[in-house]
N, C-alpha and C positions, 0 to 999 in steps of 0.2 A: 301420826306414823312417821313423816319426814325427820322429825326429832329424833327418832331412835335409829331410823335408817340412814342417814347421811354420814352422821360420826361413826356409824359401824363399819359402812363401806370405808370410811375413810383410814380408819386404823387399821382394818384388812389390806388394803391398798399403798399403805405407806408411802414412799416417795414417788410411787406411780401416780400418784395425785395430782403431782405439778408438770408432769408431763406434757410437751405440749408436740404436736406434730408439727414437723419441717414446712409442712404446706400451709399451715397458721402460723408459723413463726416468720415465714418469707412476707407474708400480708397483712398481719397486724403492726400498726407501727412499734417501733422502739421508743418505751417510757421509761423514764428514770425517776420513780418514786421517790426516793430515797434524797434525791439531788447529789449521789457522789460522783457522778460526771460531772457535772460542773463545778465540784469542789475539787477532784482531782485534777482540774482545766485550769484552776485559779492555784493551786499549790505547787504545780510542775511548774519552773522556771523556763520560759522559753529563751533559746539562743539566736543572737542576733546574727544574719547572717556576714561570715567572713569576708573584706574586702580582698578582690585578687589583687595583687601587687605584679607589676610585671618588670 
């Protein structure tokens, strides 16, 4: 029964399947499964703070 009902409801709901309520979004930890956040940090060059000259 589950093999038929779950895919059928996912097709009917479309993008609403992946909606996460705000309350849960605040509670759940942020996870980066793809590793894109760390990859962006490595690829983005950081600027050294400029020295103040008087």
